[in-house]
DRENGU-829201 format. One line per field, with one value per residue (C-alpha): residue in one letter; x, y, z; residue number from 1. Coordinates in steps of 0.001 Angstrom, whole numbers, plus 524288, in hexadecimal, padded with zeros to 5 digits. Example, Ala and Ser with C-alpha at 12.3 -4.5 7.8 and 13.67 -1.06 7.14 Angstrom:
REM residues 2
type	(A|S)
x	(8300C|83566)
y	(7EE6C|7FBDC)
z	(81E78|81BE4)
seq	(1|2)
REM end
This chain:
REM residues 580
type	(M|L|L|N|P|K|N|Y|Q|P|R|C|Q|D|D|A|S|E|R|I|M|R|K|T|I|E|F|F|E|R|K|G|R|R|R|I|K|E|D|D|H|E|R|V|W|Y|A|D|F|L|D|F|V|G|R|E|Q|V|F|A|R|L|L|T|P|P|A|Y|A|D|G|A|D|G|H|R|W|D|S|H|R|I|C|E|L|N|E|I|L|G|F|Y|G|L|A|Y|W|Y|T|W|Q|V|S|M|L|G|L|G|P|I|W|I|S|T|N|E|A|V|K|T|E|T|A|Q|L|L|K|Q|G|N|I|F|A|F|G|L|S|E|K|E|H|G|A|D|I|Y|S|S|E|M|T|L|V|P|Q|P|D|G|N|Y|L|A|R|G|S|K|Y|Y|I|G|N|G|N|A|A|G|L|V|S|T|F|G|R|I|D|G|T|D|D|Y|V|F|F|V|V|D|P|K|H|D|K|Y|E|C|I|K|N|V|C|N|S|Q|N|Y|V|A|E|Y|A|L|H|D|Y|P|I|T|D|A|Q|I|L|S|R|G|R|E|A|W|D|A|S|L|N|T|I|N|F|C|K|F|N|L|G|W|A|S|I|G|I|C|T|H|A|F|Y|E|A|I|D|H|A|S|Q|R|R|L|F|D|S|V|V|T|D|F|P|H|I|R|Q|L|F|V|D|A|Y|V|R|L|V|S|M|K|L|F|A|L|R|A|T|D|Y|M|R|A|A|S|E|E|D|R|R|Y|L|L|Y|N|P|M|V|K|M|K|V|T|T|Q|G|E|E|V|I|N|H|L|W|D|V|I|A|A|K|G|F|E|K|D|M|Y|F|E|M|A|A|R|D|I|R|A|L|P|K|L|E|G|T|V|H|V|N|M|A|L|I|I|K|F|M|G|N|Y|F|F|K|P|G|E|F|P|V|V|G|Q|R|D|E|P|V|N|D|D|F|L|F|N|Q|G|P|T|K|G|L|G|K|I|Q|F|H|D|Y|R|E|T|Y|A|G|V|S|L|P|N|V|K|V|F|R|K|Q|I|R|I|L|K|I|L|L|A|V|A|R|P|S|K|D|Q|G|K|D|I|D|F|L|L|N|L|G|E|L|F|T|L|V|V|Y|G|Q|L|I|I|E|N|A|R|V|H|A|I|G|D|E|L|L|D|Q|I|F|D|V|M|V|R|D|F|S|R|Y|A|L|Q|L|Y|G|K|S|V|T|T|K|R|Q|Q|L|L|L|R|R|M|I|K|R|P|V|V|D|N|A|R|F|D|R|V|W|N|E|H|V|S|V|L|H|G|T|Y|E|M|N|E|E|P|E|A|E|A|R|D|S|V|A|D|V|A)
x	(80000|80B46|811FA|82003|82742|831A5|8273E|81CBF|80FC4|80752|7F8ED|7F5E3|7F06D|7F787|805BA|80623|801D8|80B5E|81632|812E2|8135F|8202E|82648|82239|8283A|83477|83582|835B2|83E59|84827|84799|84AAA|846BE|85220|84E7E|84003|8433A|84C8C|8423A|83870|84185|845A1|837AB|83BC4|830EB|82ED7|831FD|8384A|82BAD|8236C|82CCD|82AD2|81C07|81C2C|825BA|81E24|810CE|80CF4|802D5|7FE40|7FB33|7F549|7ED68|7E85E|7DADA|7DB36|7D234|7DD30|7E8C9|7E87B|7E729|7F379|7F2F8|7F29F|7EDE1|7E2ED|7DF06|7DF62|7DE3E|7E3E4|7F0F7|7F097|7F081|7FC11|80424|7FF92|8054C|8122A|81425|810D1|81A7E|825B0|821E5|815C8|81AF7|81A33|80C91|8084A|80B0D|8035F|7F820|7F631|7F719|7EB78|7E41B|7E6E7|7E26B|7D5A2|7CDEF|7D333|7CF03|7C1FC|7BF30|7B903|7C3D0|7C90E|7D37F|7D9BD|7D8EF|7E01C|7EA65|7EBD4|7EE54|7F935|7FF14|7FF2C|805C9|81039|812A7|80B83|80641|7F9A9|7F435|7E747|7E491|7DA18|7DE89|7E142|7E9AF|7DEA6|7D496|7DC14|7D37E|7C6F3|7C280|7B614|7BECC|7C737|7CBAE|7D18E|7C8DB|7C6B1|7C2D6|7BA36|7BF06|7B745|7BC4F|7B683|7C373|7C8AB|7D411|7D823|7DBAF|7DFBD|7E969|7EA71|7F296|7F87A|7F7EB|80125|80819|803C1|8116B|812A9|80571|80160|7F3F5|7EE41|7DFD6|7DAE9|7CE50|7C744|7BADE|7B563|7B62B|7A90B|7A23F|7A103|7A62E|7B220|7BBAE|7C746|7D106|7DEF2|7EAB4|7F8AD|80386|80C02|80273|8075C|7FACC|7FD71|80632|80C55|80E95|815E6|81714|80FC8|816B9|82505|825D0|82909|81AF5|816F0|80A67|80728|80076|7FC8D|7F4F9|7EDA7|7EEC1|7E3F8|7E751|7DF36|7D56D|7CC65|7C226|7CCCC|7D371|7C710|7C4CC|7B7EF|7AE9C|7A494|7A0C2|7A937|7B55F|7B1D9|7AFB9|7BC63|7C41F|7BE2B|7BDBB|7CC22|7CF3F|7C69A|7CFC9|7DCA7|7DCCA|7DC49|7EA87|7EF86|7ECEB|7F52D|80071|7FFBB|8004F|80C8B|81349|81037|814CF|82250|82379|81FAB|82ACC|83498|82F82|82F50|83D02|84264|83BEE|83F87|84DFB|84F09|85274|84EF2|850C3|856CE|84A86|8465F|83C8C|83222|8327A|82C1E|81D73|81980|8215C|81A8E|80D7E|810B0|81509|80943|7FFEE|806BD|80652|7F800|7F446|7FBE0|7F5BA|7E865|7EB04|7EE14|7E2C3|7D918|7DEA6|7DEC2|7D0B2|7CC76|7D281|7C99D|7BD99|7C246|7C44C|7B6F1|7B009|7A424|798A7|79200|79DD6|7A4D9|7AA77|7B7E7|7B438|7B5C1|7C17B|7C99E|7CA0C|7CD49|7D93C|7DCF4|7D9CF|7DAEA|7E61A|7EE7E|7EC72|7EF70|7FBEF|7FF7E|7FD1A|8060A|8110F|80F0C|81081|81CBD|822B0|820DA|82938|8344F|8340C|83F45|84289|83648|83C75|848AC|84A4B|84E1E|841E2|835C7|82E98|83234|829E0|81F29|81D99|81BEE|813AE|80A18|804B2|8012E|7F7D7|7EC8A|7ED1A|7EC6C|7E058|7D7AC|7DB65|7D798|7CCCC|7C700|7C720|7C17F|7B651|7B36A|7B476|7AAFB|7A042|79FCD|79ECA|78FF6|78DC9|79993|79477|785C0|78218|78A8E|7880A|7893B|794D4|79B54|7A804|7B3C4|7BF77|7CDA1|7CE03|7DBAB|7D7F0|7DF74|7D468|7D1CE|7C9EF|7BFF5|7B6BE|7C09E|7BEFD|7B031|7ACE5|7A1BE|79CEF|7A3C7|7976A|78E1A|7981D|78D72|78700|792F2|79180|79B34|79B29|79879|7A4F4|79F4B|79FF9|7AE89|7B190|7A8D0|7B171|7BD1E|7BD93|7CB09|7CC1B|7CF50|7C57F|7BB37|7BF7A|7BF2C|7B15A|7AD09|7B2FF|7ABDA|79EF7|7A02C|7A3BB|7976E|78F66|79546|7917A|783A5|7808F|78A97|78DF7|794C0|78C62|78C23|795E8|79EEF|79D99|7A39D|7AF41|7B904|7C1F8|7B6B6|7B2D7|7C0D8|7C21F|7B4E4|7B909|7C562|7BCFF|7B4C0|7C06F|7C63E|7BA05|7BB12|7C9BE|7C845|7BDA3|7C5D0|7D1CE|7CA21|7C4F3|7D2A2|7D8EC|7D195|7D63E|7E485|7E448|7E7C9|7E90A|7E067|7EB89|7EF7B|7E14E|7DEBC|7EAF3|7E5C2|7D94A|7E11D|7E59B|7D7E6|7D1F6|7DC15|7D9DC|7CB28|7CCD6|7D5E4|7CC3E|7C0FC|7C8B7|7CBBA|7BD5D|7B9BC|7C27E|7BC54|7B58C|7A960|7A798|79AD6|79959|7926D|79D08|7A787|7A138|7A144|7AEEF|7B42B|7AE61|7B5C1|7C2E5|7C77F|7D41F|7D896|7D9E9|7E83A|7EEAD|7FD4F|7FF18|7F7CE|7FFE5|80C9B|808CA|80580|8129A|81A34|812F1|80F88|817D3|82566|82723|82737|834B5|83E80|83480|835E6|8403A|840B2|84CC9|85530|85C8A|8586E|85B15|8674B|86069|85799|861CD|86582|85772|85486|86066|85BE7|84EA2|85546)
y	(80000|8096E|81190|80D1A|81548|80AB8|80117|80A1B|80394|80D35|80E8B|81630|80EF6|81551|81626|8250F|82655|81C00|8234E|82FCC|828A2|821DC|82E80|83575|82AD3|82B4A|83A0F|8390E|82D0E|833B6|84006|83834|83979|84231|84C92|84BC2|84DDF|85924|85FDC|85E03|8639A|86F1D|871A7|870C3|8738A|866B5|86C03|85F20|857D5|861BF|860FD|85244|8540A|85CE2|854A1|8480B|84EC4|848B4|852B1|854EC|8468E|843FE|85084|85449|84F41|84911|8537D|85D77|854DE|85786|84910|84570|83796|8348E|841DB|84078|84312|8351E|8343C|82693|82AA0|837D8|8305F|82857|8348C|83A39|82E6D|82EF6|83D80|83C1E|830DA|839C5|8469D|84E50|85A7D|853B7|84ECC|85C38|86370|858D4|85951|86805|867B1|85E67|8679F|872FB|86B47|866DD|8739F|874FC|86796|868DE|875F6|878C8|88258|87B6B|8858F|88405|8753B|87592|87EB9|875DC|869EE|87154|875D3|867C8|86385|86DD9|8681F|87255|87047|87616|87BE2|87C8E|889DD|886BB|88910|8964D|89A66|89EB5|8948F|88853|87FD7|8864E|88A1B|8903F|89B42|89D4B|8AB71|8AA25|8B267|8B59C|8C3E4|8C6CA|8D1A6|8DA8B|8D33D|8C65E|8C0E0|8BF5A|8C276|8B7B3|8BC2E|8B407|8A9E5|89B40|8939E|88602|88401|87985|87C67|88AA0|88F09|887C0|882F9|8846C|88884|88A44|886E1|89134|8913E|89D9E|8A5A9|8AFC8|8BC70|8C153|8B440|8A6E3|8A05C|897AB|8974A|88F35|895A1|8934B|89C29|89B9F|89D03|8A3D0|8AF43|8BBED|8BD34|8B007|8B10E|8A4B6|8A994|89E5A|88FD0|88DAE|880B0|87DA0|8727E|86E7F|87139|87F03|88127|88EDA|89A9A|8A283|8AEFA|8B46E|8C322|8C749|8BBC3|8BD65|8B26F|8B0AA|8A659|89ED3|89BDE|8985A|889DC|889A0|89220|890E8|8833E|87D3F|883B8|87EE9|8711C|87195|87456|86933|85F7B|861DE|85F2C|85302|84BF3|85291|8510F|84281|84381|84654|83876|8334F|83C35|83668|828AF|82BFF|83265|82725|81CE9|822F2|82500|816CE|811C3|81A4D|81631|80788|80806|80F93|80725|7FA54|7FDEA|80358|7FB94|7FFFB|7F849|7ED42|7EBC7|7F067|7FB61|7F492|7E8F1|7F10E|7EE31|7FC78|8000F|7F58B|7FA7A|80853|803BA|7FAF2|805AA|80F6E|805F5|80259|8109E|813E6|808CF|80D1F|81B0C|81658|80CBC|81731|821CE|818D5|814DE|822EE|825F5|81BCB|82296|82FEE|82B02|82469|8309B|83685|83F34|83306|82DBD|837B9|82E7F|8340A|84020|837E1|82FF1|83B47|84335|83685|834A6|84289|84163|8331F|82EC6|83A92|838E5|82A72|82ECC|83614|82997|821D9|82BB4|82BEE|81D17|81D40|82893|82138|8169B|81EAA|8296E|83322|82DE8|834BE|84209|83FBC|848FD|83E6E|8364B|8377F|8352E|842B6|84895|83E77|84170|84FDB|84F13|844A5|84E95|8582E|84FB1|84EE6|85DB2|86141|862C0|863E5|85F01|851D8|858F9|85ECF|851D7|84A9C|85467|85105|84264|84272|8479C|83A55|8321F|8311F|82C5E|82370|81BEC|81CF3|81FA4|81782|81843|80EE6|8107A|80825|80223|80AD4|80309|80716|81367|813A3|81569|82013|829DA|83815|83A8A|84385|84421|84AEF|8573C|855DA|852B6|85C8A|86409|861A5|85F8E|854BA|84D39|84886|84124|83928|82AA1|81F7E|810F3|80894|806FE|7FAE7|7F2F5|7F5BB|7F205|7E604|7E058|7DF0E|7D58F|7D89B|7D983|7E7F9|7EBCE|7E51E|7ED15|7F96E|7F64E|7F5BA|8031C|8087E|802C7|8098B|81678|81566|812E0|81F01|82721|821A6|8226D|82BF3|834CA|841C2|84CA8|85A60|85EDF|8537F|856C7|86402|85DB2|85BF3|85354|84A11|8494E|8471B|83B0D|83600|83890|8309B|824D5|826D2|82851|81B96|81484|81A59|8183B|809DB|8080A|80CD4|80592|7F8D8|7FBE6|7FE73|7F31A|7EA52|7F1EC|7F187|7E3A8|7E793|7DB29|7D842|7D937|7E6D4|7EB4B|7E625|7ED1F|7F9A9|7F81A|7F52A|80361|807FD|801DA|8088F|815A9|8146F|81180|81D2C|826D8|820DE|822C8|830E3|83385|82CAF|83628|84292|84AFE|84C52|83DB2|838CD|82CCA|8252E|828A3|824BC|8176A|814CD|81A35|810FE|805B0|80A49|8089D|7FB4F|7F3A0|7EE99|7DFF9|7DD26|7D316|7D297|7C937|7D28B|7DDF5|7D693|7D2F0|7E10D|7E51D|7DAA9|7DABD|7E928|7F1CE|7EC71|7E886|7F6FA|7F86B|7FB20|7FC22|80AD1|8150B|821B5|82503|82D93|834EC|8393B|82EC1|831BD|83543|83ECD|845FC|84FFE|853F4|854BB|85D70|86634|8680E|86B69)
z	(80000|80255|7F7E1|7F5A4|7EB69|7EA22|7E5ED|7E0B2|7DD9A|7D5E8|7D910|7CCA0|7C0F9|7B586|7B15D|7B0A1|7BED6|7C350|7BC58|7C3E7|7D0E6|7CDAD|7C8C3|7D54B|7DDB9|7D560|7D717|7E5E0|7E6B1|7DDCD|7E5E6|7F21F|80047|8042D|7FA45|7FD7B|80BD4|808E8|80099|80B8E|815F1|80D8F|808CD|7FA83|7F0B7|7E964|7DBDD|7D7D5|7DABF|7D369|7C7E6|7C7FD|7C8B9|7BCD5|7B523|7B751|7B67A|7C389|7C7DF|7B9EF|7B7C7|7C50C|7C6CD|7B945|7B57A|7A7E9|7A22C|7A3D7|7A028|79163|78EFA|7969D|79BB2|7AA46|7AF02|7B8E8|7C70D|7CBF7|7DACB|7DB44|7D583|7DC74|7E949|7E4C3|7E228|7EF2C|7F605|7EE9A|7F101|7FF76|8002C|7FC1B|80273|805E3|7FF09|7F1D4|7F4AC|7F946|7EC8E|7E570|7EF1A|7EEB9|7DFE6|7DFF5|7E8EC|7DFE0|7D40F|7DA38|7D8A1|7CACE|7C5EF|7CD1C|7C68C|7B951|7B586|7A977|7A697|7B405|7B2DD|7A5E3|7AB92|7B76D|7AEFF|7A805|7B4E4|7B9D3|7AD4C|7AFD1|7BD5D|7C581|7D332|7D8A5|7E52B|7EC85|7F296|7FC8C|80A8B|810BE|81C29|82516|82117|81D4B|814B1|81991|80C04|8115D|8162B|80A1C|808B4|7FB0F|7F241|7E40F|7E34B|7D752|7CE56|7C528|7B933|7BDF8|7C28E|7D080|7D95D|7E2C9|7F07E|7FC10|80083|80222|80BDA|80C78|7FDC8|7F8CD|7EBE9|7ED0A|7E911|7DC49|7D78B|7C975|7CE6A|7DBFC|7DD76|7E6F2|7EECA|7F30F|7F20D|7E8D8|7F092|7F570|7F315|7F950|7ED06|7EE48|7E308|7DE55|7D533|7D0B1|7D252|7CD85|7D7D4|7CDBA|7CCBE|7D2D2|7DACA|7E13D|7ED2D|7F2A0|8006D|806C5|8091C|815D6|81874|81AEA|81130|80348|7FFAF|7FC6C|8040C|7FFE8|8054C|7F968|7F717|7EB64|7EA21|7E0C6|7D81D|7CB87|7C932|7BD99|7BB01|7B3E9|7C101|7C87E|7CA7A|7D1CD|7D9A6|7E468|7E897|7DDEB|7E3A3|7F137|7EC37|7E475|7F0CC|7F8A1|7ED6C|7EAC4|7F900|7F86B|7EF41|7F2BE|8017F|7FEAC|7FA56|80808|80C89|80164|80508|812BE|80D1F|8056E|81106|81A3B|81087|80EF3|81DA0|81FFA|8177B|81EBC|82C06|82972|823B0|82F44|839A0|832F8|832C5|84083|84CCA|85A7E|86720|85F2B|856B2|84959|84B7A|84369|84CD6|85790|85874|859E1|84DC2|845E5|84AC7|8467E|8390D|836FA|83B41|8324F|826EC|82836|829E1|81D88|815BF|81ABF|8164E|808AF|807D4|80C01|80333|7F758|7F9CA|7FBD5|7EE94|7E873|7EDFA|7E99F|7DBC7|7DBDD|7E0EE|7DA44|7DDA4|7E30F|7EA53|7F2DA|7FCF8|7F9DD|801BB|80E05|809B9|80467|81109|817FE|80F61|812EA|82166|82575|81CBC|82026|82ECA|82D71|826C2|83325|83ADE|831CB|83345|84205|84290|83A20|841A1|84E53|84829|8425A|84CBC|84B41|83DC1|838FD|83B78|83367|827F0|81E32|82087|8182E|82508|829D1|81ED9|820BA|82F33|82C28|81FE9|8244B|82E02|82342|81B95|8255D|82639|817C2|80EEF|81AF0|8286B|82E0F|8356D|82903|821E4|82D90|82E42|8201A|8225B|82DD5|824E8|81E4C|82AB6|82B82|81DA3|81E39|829EF|82883|81A50|81132|802A2|7F73A|7EE1D|7E3C2|7E85B|7E56B|7E0CD|7DFFA|7D79E|7D1FE|7C3BF|7BC43|7BA1B|7BD5E|7C9C8|7C374|7CF1F|7D7D9|7CFBC|7CF58|7DD80|7DDFD|7E9EB|7F6E0|7FEB2|80254|80A65|8139E|80876|804B5|80761|80857|805EC|811EA|819C3|8208F|81414|812D2|820DC|82065|815C8|81EF8|82A6F|82FCB|83EB5|83FC0|83554|83DB8|84989|84162|83CB7|84AF7|84D58|8417B|84620|85350|84CAC|84478|850BC|856E5|84B10|84BA8|85A34|85FD7|854A2|8575B|85CD1|85717|86158|85E57|84FF5|852DD|859B5|84EA2|856BA|859CD|84B7B|84716|84F97|84B4A|83D50|83F50|842D2|836AC|82DAD|832AF|82E0F|82067|82053|82384|81961|80E01|812ED|8127D|804F3|7FFCE|806F7|7FD9C|7F1B6|7F5F3|7FB55|80934|81129|81CDA|8269C|82246|821B7|82F5E|83446|82E23|83603|84247|84112|83D61|84990|8521B|84B6B|84D03|85B6D|85D09|85720|85EBF|86B5C|867D0|86535|871E4|8794C|873DC|87DEE|87569|87323|8792A|881DA|8771C|86D6D|8773D|878F8|86A60|86882|872F3|86B49|85F28|865DF|8614C|8614F|85417|85242|854D8|84C18|84DC9|8427D|83974|83E39|83C0B|82E36|82AFE|8308B|8293F|81C4A|81AB7|82377|82646|81801|81452|81A71|80FA0|804BA|80282|80544|7FDA3|7F5CA|7FE7F|7F3E7|7E636|7DC1F|7D42E|7C790|7CEB8|7D6E6|7CCC4|7CA22|7D8B2|7DA9B|7CF78|7D5E9|7E2BF)
seq	(1|2|3|4|5|6|7|8|9|10|11|12|13|14|15|16|17|18|19|20|21|22|23|24|25|26|27|28|29|30|31|32|33|34|35|36|37|38|39|40|41|42|43|44|45|46|47|48|49|50|51|52|53|54|55|56|57|58|59|60|61|62|63|64|65|66|67|68|69|70|71|72|73|74|75|76|77|78|79|80|81|82|83|84|85|86|87|88|89|90|91|92|93|94|95|96|97|98|99|100|101|102|103|104|105|106|107|108|109|110|111|112|113|114|115|116|117|118|119|120|121|122|123|124|125|126|127|128|129|130|131|132|133|134|135|136|137|138|139|140|141|142|143|144|145|146|147|148|149|150|151|152|153|154|155|156|157|158|159|160|161|162|163|164|165|166|167|168|169|170|171|172|173|174|175|176|177|178|179|180|181|182|183|184|185|186|187|188|189|190|191|192|193|194|195|196|197|198|199|200|201|202|203|204|205|206|207|208|209|210|211|212|213|214|215|216|217|218|219|220|221|222|223|224|225|226|227|228|229|230|231|232|233|234|235|236|237|238|239|240|241|242|243|244|245|246|247|248|249|250|251|252|253|254|255|256|257|258|259|260|261|262|263|264|265|266|267|268|269|270|271|272|273|274|275|276|277|278|279|280|281|282|283|284|285|286|287|288|289|290|291|292|293|294|295|296|297|298|299|300|301|302|303|304|305|306|307|308|309|310|311|312|313|314|315|316|317|318|319|320|321|322|323|324|325|326|327|328|329|330|331|332|333|334|335|336|337|338|339|340|341|342|343|344|345|346|347|348|349|350|351|352|353|354|355|356|357|358|359|360|361|362|363|364|365|366|367|368|369|370|371|372|373|374|375|376|377|378|379|380|381|382|383|384|385|386|387|388|389|390|391|392|393|394|395|396|397|398|399|400|401|402|403|404|405|406|407|408|409|410|411|412|413|414|415|416|417|418|419|420|421|422|423|424|425|426|427|428|429|430|431|432|433|434|435|436|437|438|439|440|441|442|443|444|445|446|447|448|449|450|451|452|453|454|455|456|457|458|459|460|461|462|463|464|465|466|467|468|469|470|471|472|473|474|475|476|477|478|479|480|481|482|483|484|485|486|487|488|489|490|491|492|493|494|495|496|497|498|499|500|501|502|503|504|505|506|507|508|509|510|511|512|513|514|515|516|517|518|519|520|521|522|523|524|525|526|527|528|529|530|531|532|533|534|535|536|537|538|539|540|541|542|543|544|545|546|547|548|549|550|551|552|553|554|555|556|557|558|559|560|561|562|563|564|565|566|567|568|569|570|571|572|573|574|575|576|577|578|579|580)
REM end
């Protein structure tokens, strides 16, 4: 299940896509870990990577819908292969993933719009190797787009002057175009328009972060705007902002998967070669427990994220289940990534601080992902809206298979209005769980049943509904149910053995018990709720033989299977030096 660049197994279905993935891996392996770490420490703008992107047409092929590709083969917005590149870029460094991610955000409002001239220009800019930016958040309001102060001021000639500033805007220093959100002055109309950072009325004020990334604060000083630069207005502009985030925040979970995978290889190699107290570190029982927990969490992250991709690609006006699964990839997978790094760091300890280790970057960057494109709290508030229908009003849907076909995901740019979330239904989770009779899945089903009873007979009061901390813990219980459901569905697709799947649910049972205990301890929890929460606290079924087989057959065998090239390969050294 884990990405290994030394033995790369492509998930994409066509040769052109596989070539992009292999070329990207080759770029980083040739660059070498030492140089990647030096660039990170010295906050070097990744011009060499962007040169590679332009030369190999990486963004152009992966982010241009076929209607705007002038007949060029292999150009499409294909979420399956987008996720694969997400994972690869995260594996080598979050900075490289970040410039790709914010380019996707910037492109979203453009491809969603009906402005054909801007779309045609955008396709040409991608072909030339340009990156893009998404001007949504502001310094005083964050991502609270209700409060946006960026305005288009109408002029007597029918045109506009753009006034205002944006904050925390990735690629804002060097984007070909910046999709910018604001209002029409004197009205309640929202608007999306594009601006060029090279224009003299565009001021790039500063990089607000001390990193390789350029996360800009920029200001527009009476920047002239005509209808030719306007992408959308009113409700369409509002929907464009949220619909773009719908399919782009999904990428953060995949960056976490890539980061954790690389860190896992480093940690298992270090621990397997180190002796303490006359024993190899990996012989200690608590070390094996940490590694097994980290591994099954990481496999779970990938199984869930892959399955969520299937539902996003299968989405339609009648099937909007992706609106639950996508924020879970953003929220649940990224926080699980933090857990994986915590487990691994407990193993390698001080080694994780060393400047030559990839782990040093991983430990820092894994914390960022739950906090970007809406915090965990914001995404959990969205997720909770689906809880009632999920448990009590299931719908009928055709079975969604693995969606890895090489086609454009047209629906993502035609999602429609961002409302009606309370009407969205889901297939019956009980049917998925009923198909598995493993010991820990059975325990988990009991926990789910008690949670459903709580929601039926002791559901949160209005006052509890105002307590965000209470709702967050309740939401964690709900998300575990959805998480487990999609893991089971995808375990069949990827032939995950029963022992590994049962070990995954060993962790799930413990996590469920932990959140139930936290909710039990809240001051606002009622006596009836406490009684039911106590019944949710379960011990997983312990099977030492199963644990040992997972350790021997899945975890310890990863020792020595991947180590990144330390130095640039000989044929690449001259070109790397030239870039420097």
